[in-house]
C-alpha positions in Angstrom: 0.0 0.0 0.0 1.5 3.4 -1.1 1.3 6.1 1.6 2.3 9.7 2.1 3.9 10.4 5.6 2.6 13.4 7.5 2.4 14.7 11.1 -1.2 15.8 11.9 -1.9 18.9 14.0 -4.6 17.7 16.5 -4.5 20.6 19.0 -8.1 21.3 20.0 -9.6 18.9 17.4 -12.0 16.1 18.1 -10.6 12.6 17.9 -13.0 9.6 18.3 -11.9 6.2 19.5 -14.3 3.3 18.9 -13.5 0.6 21.3 -12.3 0.4 24.9 -9.7 -2.3 24.9 -5.9 -2.3 25.2 -5.5 -1.9 21.4 -7.1 1.5 21.6 -5.2 2.8 24.7 -2.0 3.8 22.8 -4.1 5.7 20.2 -6.0 7.6 22.9 -2.8 8.4 24.6 -1.1 9.6 21.4 -4.1 11.8 20.5 -4.2 13.3 24.0 -0.4 14.1 23.9 -1.0 15.9 20.7 -3.6 18.1 22.4 -6.7 16.5 20.9 -10.2 16.4 22.5 -10.7 12.7 22.8 -14.1 10.9 22.9 -14.2 7.1 23.4 -17.3 5.1 22.4 -17.3 1.7 24.1 -19.6 -0.3 26.4 -16.5 -1.2 28.6 -13.1 0.4 29.2 -9.8 -0.9 30.3 -8.8 0.3 33.8 -6.4 2.9 32.3 -9.1 4.3 30.1 -11.7 4.3 32.9 -9.3 6.3 35.0 -9.0 8.9 32.2 -12.8 9.0 31.9 -13.2 9.4 35.7 -10.9 12.4 35.7 -12.6 13.8 32.6 -9.4 13.6 30.6 -11.5 11.9 27.9 -15.2 11.8 27.2 -16.8 8.4 27.5 -19.9 7.3 25.7 -20.7 4.1 27.5 -22.3 2.2 24.6 -21.5 0.7 21.3 -20.9 2.8 18.2 -23.8 4.5 16.5 -23.9 6.2 13.1 -23.4 9.9 13.8 -20.6 9.4 16.4 -18.0 10.7 14.0 -19.8 13.9 13.3 -17.3 16.8 13.8 -14.3 14.6 14.3 -11.0 15.0 12.5 -9.5 11.6 13.2 -11.1 8.3 14.3 -9.6 5.0 15.5 -11.4 1.7 15.8 -10.4 -1.6 17.4 -13.5 -3.5 16.4 -13.3 -6.7 14.3 -17.0 -6.8 13.5 -17.4 -6.5 9.7 -20.7 -4.7 10.0 -19.3 -2.1 12.4 -16.3 -1.5 10.3 -18.4 -1.1 7.1 -20.6 1.4 8.8 -17.7 3.3 10.2 -16.0 3.5 6.8 -19.2 4.9 5.2 -19.6 7.5 7.9 -15.9 8.5 7.8 -16.1 9.0 4.0 -19.3 11.0 4.3 -18.0 13.2 7.1 -14.5 13.4 5.7 -12.9 11.9 8.8 -9.5 10.2 8.7 -10.1 6.6 9.8 -7.7 4.0 11.1 -9.1 0.5 11.9 -6.3 -1.1 13.9 -4.7 -4.0 12.1 -7.2 -3.8 9.2 -5.2 -1.7 6.6 -7.8 -2.2 3.8 -10.4 -0.3 6.0 -8.1 2.6 6.7 -7.8 6.0 5.1 -4.4 6.4 7.0 -2.0 4.1 8.6 -0.5 4.7 12.1 3.3 4.4 12.2 5.5 3.0 14.8 6.8 6.0 16.7 9.9 6.8 18.8 9.0 9.9 20.8 11.6 12.1 22.6 9.8 15.2 23.7 8.9 17.1 20.7 11.1 14.9 18.5 9.2 12.1 16.8 10.6 9.5 14.5 7.9 7.6 12.6 8.4 4.3 10.9 5.9 2.9 8.3 5.9 -0.1 6.0 2.7 0.7 4.1 0.9 -2.0 6.2 3.2 -4.7 4.8 4.9 -5.6 8.0 4.0 -4.0 11.4 6.4 -6.3 13.1 9.3 -4.9 11.0 8.2 -1.3 11.9 8.2 -2.4 15.6 11.6 -3.9 15.3 13.0 -0.8 13.7 11.4 1.3 16.4 13.3 -0.7 19.1 16.6 -0.2 17.1 16.1 3.5 16.8 15.2 3.8 20.5 18.7 2.5 21.3 20.3 5.2 19.1 18.0 8.1 19.8 18.0 8.2 23.6 16.2 10.3 26.2 18.8 13.1 25.9 17.2 14.1 22.6 14.1 15.4 24.4 16.0 18.3 26.1 18.1 18.7 22.9 15.1 19.5 20.8 13.7 21.7 23.6 16.9 23.7 23.7 17.2 24.1 20.0 13.5 25.2 19.7 13.9 27.7 22.6 17.2 29.2 21.2 15.5 29.5 17.8 12.7 31.5 19.4 15.0 33.6 21.5 17.1 34.6 18.6 14.0 35.8 16.7 15.0 37.5 13.4 18.7 37.4 14.1 20.5 36.7 10.8 23.0 34.6 12.7 20.3 32.3 14.1 20.9 29.5 11.6 24.6 29.6 12.2 24.1 29.5 16.0 21.8 26.5 15.8 24.3 24.7 13.6 27.1 25.4 16.0 25.0 23.9 18.8 24.5 20.8 16.8 28.2 20.6 16.0 29.1 21.1 19.7 29.4 18.6 22.5 25.9 19.6 23.7 24.3 16.2 23.1 27.1 14.5 25.2 26.6 17.0 28.0 22.9 16.3 28.0 23.5 12.6 28.0 25.7 13.0 31.1 23.1 15.4 32.8 25.8 18.1 33.3 23.7 21.1 33.7 26.4 23.6 34.6 28.5 22.6 31.5 25.4 22.9 29.3 24.8 26.4 30.6 28.5 27.4 29.9 28.3 26.0 26.4 25.0 27.8 25.7 26.4 31.1 27.0 29.4 30.7 24.7 27.6 29.8 21.6 24.1 31.3 21.9 24.6 34.2 24.3 24.6 34.9 28.0 20.8 35.1 28.0 20.4 31.5 26.8 20.7 29.6 30.0 18.5 26.6 30.6 16.4 28.4 33.2 15.9 31.4 30.9 15.1 29.1 28.0 12.6 27.2 30.2 14.2 23.8 29.8 13.9 22.0 33.1 14.9 18.4 32.7 18.1 16.8 31.3 18.3 13.3 30.0 
């Protein structure tokens, strides 16, 4: 299956999850982390999803899927294996122009969910066009060993410096100098004073971790 890789902007958008099992948990979590307004349609929920519903972190419709549940949604996930439910969902998603992913049923999907390595705002997505989810999962584990947790503060620092330097014509050169510096190794070691000294030397005295708003290292 040929696909086009994108990152969706879900902030404030409605995402609907049809199903309350463990298969849907990761999808709900990913949508919430992207800032989506998540509604779950399911007669029963896993304990983790029930906890989210109890704290109103998600909206729970405690019943099976009904036509009309996708109205106003931007993205929908479904973990059902019932052919009738899937067929009705596909029809509604097409009619309402909702992006639909039926987990592990690529022929019913209008988009495929990749395997993702997330390090703060840095995300590395791996897809195989639905040919081999196991290969995508294997590659994710390999990348997780290479792209460690130190990349989360790295991307936070680079983004904060980029904003702090504003329209400075030297901004691109400063960011490249940071990438070429030992910054990543210092973050890996959790050496906050050394990171501050390096930032001051390359990006300017005002670019300390505190002033940039970067709290955690590694």
